[in-house]
N, C-alpha and C positions, 0 to 999 in steps of 0.2 A: 797310755798317758795317767798321770796321777788326778783322782776324779775328784775335785772340791767341792764341799757342803761350807754355803757361807749360814753362820747363826747369828750373827746381829742382831734382826729381830728377835730371836729367844735369849739365847744367853746372853748376849749384848745387850738385850733392853733389863737386865737383872743388875747392871752394873749400879752405883750410889751414882745420882743425878741424872741417868737416862731416863726420859720418855719420851716416845714417839705415840702421835696421834695417828690416823688409820691413814690419813693425806701424806704425811712423813715415813708412814710403812712402804705405801704404796710406790714413792720416790726412790727409796732405797733398790726396793726390787728389782726396778726398772736400772738403776743405775750399777747393779748386779749385774743385770743381765746383758746391758751394753759392754760392761769388761768380759764378758765370757764365761764366770761361774756358771760351773754345771747344773748344782743342786742347790738353792735358796730354803731355808729352814724359816718359816715365818711368823712361826708361831706355837701357840698350845691352843686349838681350837674350845677345849673343855674347859680351860683353863678361866677364863674371861670372855664377855658378849664382845670386845673388841676385834680379837682373834677372829670368834666366828665370823665376823662382819669382814674382818680383810680378807679371809679365805673367800669371801663370794665376791669381793670384787677382785681379789687379786685370779683368780683363774680364769677370767674373762681378759686380762692383759695379754696380749701377741704378742710375747716371749720370744726372741729369737735362739738364744743360746738354753737357759735356766728351765729347769724343773721345779717346779714346787714341792715342799715336803712339808707335811704336819704333824708335829711331835707330841708323843703321849706316851702313856706307860701301859705294862700289861695288865692286864685284868687283875681287878683285887682278891685278894684271897675268900674262896669259898663262893664267888660270884659264878656266872657262866658268861660265856663269851658274847653270847645274842645279846643277852641283857645287859651288859656293861657300858654305862653312860659313855666313857670317854672311849672305847673304840669305837662309840656309834658318832661321836662325834669326830673321830679319824674321818669314816666313811663321808660322812656329809660334809666332808672341807674338801672333796673332790679332788686330791691331789694325786698325780702319779704315784709318787714317792711317799712313804709314811717312815718316821723316824722313830722308832720307838725299844723304850728305855728300859730295863729288866737288870734286877740284881744279879750279882754274881757274888755276891761276899757273903760266904755262909752265915758271918756273924750278922749282918745287917739283915738277911733272910729271918733270922730268927729274933734278933733283937728291934729292927723296926717293923718289919712286915709282921713280926709276929706269927709266922707260918712254918710249918716245917719245910726242911729243905725238897723233898719230893710234892710237895704242892706247890714250889716257887718253879721247879723244872716244868709243871704242869701247865702253869700261867703263861710263861715263856711259850712252849711249843703251843699251847690251843690259842693264844694271841696272835701270834706270827701266822700260822694255819688260817684264822679267821679272816685277817687280812690281804693276805696270799690269795687265798681262794675267790677273792673278791677283783683281783687284777690290781692289787697294789704291792709294789717290789716296795719289800721291807728294808730299812738298816735296821739292824740290832745295836743298839749301844748296851753293850755290858758294862753298867755301871761300877766303879770300885774296882775295874778289873784286874791291877796289876797290885793292888793291895789284900784284892782276893788270893791270886796264887801263893802270897805269903804265907796265907790263912789255909786253905788248903786248894792247893793246885789242882787237884784233879775236879773236886765240887766245881771250879772257875771253868773247867774245861767242858763239865758236862754242862753247862748253862749255855756255853757258844751252840755243842752237838745240837742240844735241845731245837736250838733256834734254825742252824743249818737244816736239823732234818726237816723240819716244817716249812721251810720254804725262804728262811731269809737269804737275800741277795750280799748282803754287806753283812759282817761281822766286826763291829769298831767296838775298839779295847779302847776303855776310856780313865784316863789316869783323874778323875774326880778329885782327889785333891789336890793334884799338883805336887806330889812331893816326890815323886822318882825322878832320878838321875838318867841322863841319857843312854847307857850302857844298861841298867836295867828296863826302860820299853825296849829296846832292840834285842834285848833276850827273851823277852816275852812275847815278841812279833816273830820271831824264829820259833819259838817253842807252840805256837799257834799253828804257825807254817807247815810246820815236821808232823806236829798231831791231827791236823784237819787238813789234808792237801787238796789242793785246788778249789780253796775257800778263798775270796776278798776279803783284804782283811784292812782295816781301818783305822786310822789313829784320833784321839778325841782327847787334846793336852790343857792343862789350865795352868796359868803363870804364878802360882803361888811361889815359886822358886827361882824366879824369874828365867825358867829354862824352856818355855813351852816350846818356842821354836825350834832350839835346838831339841829338844827329845822328838817333835815330827819328825826333823830331818831324820832322824837317826833310825825311825820307824818306817821313813820311805825306804832308806838307803838298805834296811832290814826285809823290804819285800810288801811293806804297806803301799795298796794302790788307792786309798781312799784317804783322805784328807780334812780334817773340820778344825774350824775357828770361826774367828769372826773378821772382818776385814781392817779392820783398825785396834783389833787385842782387846777392848774393853768388853768387859763380863763380870760376873759375879767376885766378888772379891781382889785378886789382884788380875784378873783377865782369863782371856784363853789366849790360845795361839796366834799371833796376828798374821793373817791370811796374807797382808799384805807382804809383809817380809817373807814370808813362806813362799810366797810363787815368786818373788826376784830372786831368791835363794837360788832355787832350784831350776830357776831357766839359767840363771847368769853364771852361777858356779856347778852346779851339777848335771847341767845340759838336760835337762828334763823338763820342757817347755808343759806347763799347764792350761795356759790359755791359746783360744784362736790367734791366728796371725796378725799381727798389729796389735793384741789385748796389752801386750807390754807395756808398749807405749803411751796406753791411757789411764796406766796404774795410776798413777798419782793425780791427776784430774779426778778420779773414780774415787783416789781416799779423801781428797777435799771438798766431792760432794756430798761425801758421808757426814764428814766431819761438819758441814753444814747444816745437814738437816737436824743432826743429834745433836745442835746448838752448843758445841765443843770446838776447841782450838784443837788442829792439828798437831802433835806435839813436834816442835822444831826440829829434835834430835832425834827423830823418829828414820830407820835407815830407811833409803833408797828415796821414801816419799814425801821426808821433812824439810822445811825450809833450808834448814841447816846440814842437810843432805852432802852438800855440796859446797858448803861456804867457807870459804877462808878469808883469815884474818891477818895471820901474822905476816908482815912483809916478808920473808925469805919464802915463805910457802907462796905467797901470792906471786912474785917473780917467778919461783919454779912451776907453777902453774900456766902461766903466760909463756914460760920455752915450751913446756908439752904436759898436759892436762895428768898425763899417765901418773907424772913423778908424785903427786898426792891425792889420785881419785881412783878405784878400784874399779869403777866401768864409768862407761861413759853416761852420764846423766838425761839423756837425751833417750836411752836405750829404757826408762822406765817413765819416760815425761815430764821430768826432772829439769833444771836448768842450774848452772852454777853460778853461785853468787861471790862476788869481791868484797869483801865488808870494809868499811872506811874506819880506822879509828886510830890511837895515837901509835899502833904497831906497824900501821902498815905504809908502805915510803910513795917514793913517786911511780913505783910501777901500775901500783894503783890507780893513782890519780891519769896516770898517761892512757889505763885501761879505757878508764872512764868517758875520756876525750874521744879515743878509738879513730875511728874514719873522719867524725866531723871536723876536726883540726887535723890533719895529718903533716902539718908544716913542724908541730909543736915535737918536742923531744924531750929525755928526762932533766937535760940540761937547762930550757926555757924557762925564763924567767914567770911565766904564769904559773908554769906546772909547781914551781919549788914554791912561790906564793900559795898557790893553794892547798900543796902539803903542809906549808907552815901552819894554815890558818884553821886547817882540819885539827892538826894537832893542840895547835893553841886553845881552838873550842872543845876540844876531850879535855884538857888538861882543867878547865872551869866547870865542867860536869857534862858534857853534850854526848850524845851517842848517837854514833851515824849508821850501825849497823842494822837497825830497823828502821830507819829514817832518810830514807835514801832521798825523798823528797828535798830535804833542808841539804843535803848533800850536792844535790844539781844544782839549787840558788845559788849554794859558797863557790860553785865550778863557774858558773853564767856568770854570776856578780863581778868574781876578778877578772872575767875574760869583754867586759862592760857590756853584757847583751842581756843586763835586767834592768828596764826603765821605771821609773818612781809611779807607780801606778796608783800613790796616796801620801798625805801627810796628817798623821795623828797631829791636831793640834790642841783638843780637852779631852781631857778623860776621869771620869770619877765613877768608881763602886757604890754603891747604898747596899749594904746585906741587913735582916732584917731575922729574929728568931722568936717564934711565940713560946715564952716560957711554959706556958698552958696547954695542955693535950699533947698531943700527937702531931701538930701542924709542921710541915715541911719547911727548912728555910727557903726564902725568897732573896733573891739577890736586884739589883737594880741595874743597868749599867748606861753612862750617858757620856756619849762621846760627840766631838765634833771633828772631822775630817777634811782633810780640802783636796780636789783632785782638777787639777789645769784649772788654778784660780778659782773655783769655785767649792764655798763650801758649802756641809750639809749638818746640821745638828741630828743625833736619834738616841733614843734613848730605847731602852728592852728590858723587859721583865723575864729572870730565868728562874730554873733549880739550883740555883749559886750561882758564884762569881763567872767563873769560866762561861757557865749556858747561856748567861746574860750579856756577857762581852761580845760571844760567838753571833749571836741575835743581834744584838746593838751593830757590830761592824759590817756585819753581812747586809740590814737593814739599811743603812746607812750607803751604803758602797754601791747596791743593786739599781740607785737611781742611774749611776753613771757605766755599771757593768750589768745587766740586765741576767745574764747567765749565771750570776752566782744564787739564782733562786735556787737552782738544781742543786745547789750543795749543799751538805750535809754532816754534820759532829758525829761520826761515827762509835768512837772511841775514844778515851781519856784517859791516861795514866798517868801518878806521878811516883818516882822513887826518890825516897831519901838517900843523898851520895855520903853523907858524913854524920851517920846517925851520933856519934861521939861531942858534934857539937848542940844537939838537943834539938831546941827552940830554933837558934841563929845556924843551923846545917842548911847547907845547898841541897835545892830540888831538882831533879829532874822532870821534865813535863814531855810526854808523847802523844801528839794527837792524830786519831787516823780520820780522815777523810773522805769521800766521796759523793763522786755526781750523778751516779746512777749509771756510767759508763765506766768509769774507773776509780780505783781507789788508792790514795796517797799517805804519807806517814811525813809526819813533821814533829821536830824537837825545840826544848828549849830547856835553860838553866839558871839557875840565880839561887841567891838566898830568900828570892822574895818570889811565892807561890806565883800570885799575879803576875809577876813581871814573865818568871818563866813560862808560863802559861799564855800569855801574850806573845811572847817570841815566838812560841809553836802556832799560835794561831794567824799570825801573819804570815808568817812563812806558809802556810796552808792554802792561804787565799792568794798570797803573790804567784805559789807555785799554780793554781788553778788558773788565773788570769793567764800567766806566761804559755800554759799548755794552749789555752783558746786562743790567745794570738798568733802560736806557731802554726794551729789549725787552719786558720781561717787565711793568715798571711799579712795582716792587716795591723 
């Protein structure tokens, strides 16, 4: 079985825009452990106080699968191992595994460390022996290994031998610059296995050529048994090998499972959790776990998938914890609408007037600028309205927005929305101030309606996006507004489109509230 080492909290934390709090790091450790990752490299305890504090907390976590690893470098040139502050910090972290990086490149030893070639070999040997003698399992990361082989293959191997002879458990070959092609990686792994029979070889790849997953798979097929990366692939520069994709490829394509039983089915959930903690959006196009990994938009594709998913899907989405999405668009046909109606309305067929009407309306709305592939709540409302299943929850009677921005200083713009709505013959006038007109509209509309629908107090506007549809029309261009809303229990997206950004926002906002009311009504049966 291939051993996984996740470096999200160390290599991943070096990515631009990524910053983890202590609580964030503990949450990621727990998520990776539940997934079944074997080793979690949680940071460098010598580099900053936050990582040192993390290890004090993390070593007390009741981990079911993972072992923690502390990351650090070999001793400094001219120092003694027993007095090296970095090695002492690695011991103080009290992790069962230590990831120790050392130079394998002749040029870097002389040009970066400013040390002799023998001194570097001594640094590797003495540092590994120091940690191994104190009960640590040492993973030796041979930095720039593949570049080093081009310079002086004999010296690169001598660095590995020094680590092996001193007690390193794994010799990890690092493509530190991310510039190698798959065949070069495979050749290097085979060369090490032949020169040092019996050693456990690892691979650590960067994605500067967009090949980190490919070279990692090549390394495994060439005999590597230890694989490093970050779960979502983010890291310094272009990132690291995407472990989520590696995990799925190994299991689904190479019949080489790397997680405990049932772990693969929790892969998508774990990726979404880590993305949430990292405060990034999980790329929808990410293989296996992205929101669009099993999304179908073309009418012929949708029709084919409904007949047999294997026509357009290489695996069952459920195998990695993901799900299929059939996207509504001007390219989708009645097959999609019929699938959305599903078992709720078995009496309807492709030629039913309701199905034809819904399909026509979706295409007409998309021609005006709406897009329903990421606004499934608005699509559901189109369907339900066509079937006569959405009642009129409220009517807008009056509406005014006042905006104000001070030209002095840097005060943010403010907006006041005043509106009057009617519900069941009763009117309610409400005003609210917000940071911009959409925020003010949201607060005013929900404020006016909460008297009639108290559950709206739990609803929040979570995200707001504007897309110019026809930039050639300049200020007269149509815009599409996408609003994401939530109530603590669920999240939904709605869309609106118009040449007037306020009107487009109003469409999406009204859909959002109506969808919430309709869902609540369905739950209570009232």
